[in-house]
Phi, psi and omega in degrees: 000316181296319179297318179296317179296318181294321177295316178299317178297319179293319177298316178297319178298317180294318179296318179296317180294322177299314179299316178297320181292322179299316178295315178301318179300316177297318180294322178295319179299316178298314182294323177298318177297317180294316179299319180292330181283334184301308183292339182284342179289144181282333181288157177293148178284123184277162175301326178295320178295315178299319177298318178296317177300316179296314180302310183288331175295316177295320179299316180300312181297316181297313182295323177297320178296316179300316179297317179300317179296314180297318177296323177297320178295316178297318179301314179296318179295323177294321179295326177297320179291327180298323182278348184274000000 
């Protein structure tokens, strides 16, 4: 019973992470387009634009680390089931 419950919890965690990753992927595609458009603009890059680029660059790096950690946890839990 405990193994079944743990597998169900792991499945829910994996499904939730997939949904979050799909949204993150869409956000990354939008940001990549926005980052590519900035140098193409004729106007000077404003401090606000630079601040936004810095903010979203940091957000991307942070979110990637969080996703990597969550995937590592799922990986470890799956390996535990493999040994059972």
